[in-house]
Residue, then its C-alpha position, 0 to 999 in steps of 0.5 A: x351530400x357535399x364534403x362540407x355537409x359531411x364535416x358538419x355532421x361529424x362536428x355535431x355527433x358526440x360520443x362519450x367514451x367509457x371503460x369496457x365495463x360500462x357497456x352492457x348487453x342492453x346499453x352502450x355500443x362496443x367498438x372493435x378494430x382489428x389490427x391483425x393485418x399488421x400483426x396487432x390485436x383486436x381492440x375493443x372499447x365502449x361508447x354511449x348511444x345514441x351516436x354514429x359509427x364515425x363518432x365512435x372512431x373519433x373519441x377516447x383516443x381513436x382517430x380516422x383519416x378520410x380520402x382526398x376524393x371522398x373526404x372524412x366520410x370514407x374511412x381510409x386510416x384508423x389509429x388508437x393512441x394506445x397502440x403504436x403511439x397512435x399511428x394510423x393504418x394503413x400507413x402513408x407508404x401503404x396507401x396515400x388515401x387520395x382515391x378510394x382504396x380498392x376492394x382488396x385492401x380497405x377498412x370494411x364495416x360490420x355490425x352485430x345487433x344485440x344477441x346476434x351471433x352473425x356479422x352483417x356487412x354495413x349498408x351505410x357509411x360510418x357517418x350515417x349509421x347509428x348503432x343500437x344499444x347493446x350492439x357491436x361495431x367492427x372494423x377489419x382491414x383486408x380484402x372484402x367484396x362489396x357484398x360482404x360475402x368474402x373476407x369476413x371477420x376473423x372474430x365472432x360477435x360473442x368474442x367482443x360483446x359485453x356480457x354483464x347486465x349492469x354497468x361495472x366500475x371504471x376500473x373494470x371491477x364491479x361497482x359497490x352495488x354489484x358486490x355480494x352483501x357481507x354476512x353480519x357477525x354471529x349469523x348461523x351459516x349452517x354446519x361446516x362441509x367437513x362435518x354435517x350436522x346429522x352425522x353421528x360421532x364416529x368411534x373405533x371399536x376395540x379389537x377383539x382379544x385372542x382366546x388361547x386354549x390349553x393343549x390346542x393348536x390351530x392349524x397354520x393356514x397354507x397361503x394359496x398361490x397368487x395369480x397375477x392378471x395379465x395387463x389389458x392392452x389399451x388402445x392408443x387414442x388417435x392424435x388430435x391436432x391442437x386448436x389454432x389460437x384465435x386472435x387476441x382481444x384487448x380492452x382499449x380503455x379511453x385514452x388521451x389524444x396522443x400524437x398520431x400520424x395525421x395521414x398523407x399530406x398529398x391531398x393538401x399539396x395537390x389541392x394547393x397546387x391546383x388552386x395555384x394553377x387555376x389562379x395563375x391561368x386566370x391572371x394570364x387570361x386577364x392580362x391578355x384581355x387587357x392587351x387586346x382591349 
């Protein structure tokens, strides 16, 4: 498939970005991008279906850059306008995105179908893969072999998946249809928790009066010695190491297209230089032919 064909495919694919609350367990696709390689969080956002993985990465403030060798189909850089003013990673100083990045440092593509708790390494490119409704797409940067057996994601699908069964409001709160109905005034809601209905009123009986007998004295009881029990030694529990904090997951709401790093200009400059060289060579050949004639 040529680069032009890939570009046409990218132009026809559309995706409607939505707040995270609009994705559910059976609708929408959760897009997640892990910027942990550069000290950033894991962003997740919601997109509608059907669409392609490439379209999810190029809407709602998300942008990608391909390579000069493979075109936009090969994801070399990813940026989000809500993170670092839209800077794409890796930066031009880290990768010029001319040739295909090595397996030790590239964006690997992962999927988790609805209900799946394990990641699957993508067997298709982002422009060809169509995520299923209720699934999760994840992009993570680092060293991953071509089989996806090494360099697996550091988050689980359960940490990113939408849990609500119905779409929520735009602000992430339940919509009016999802809220609990109000109780009409005057409705009997039952007895209060602190006083059950079948509990009898509690009264304190009066203290019995002491009877005095003339000429009779009751013997004073002798208090018995009090024995203090020795404390039982308690075993000290073994020290348990505190769990390591996991990666931070941040909801990325649809953002406007901020100014972002367009990527390396090297492919453009290289292409222009090649065109100039080829054109100059053609002119020289034409002049030589004219002189020879």
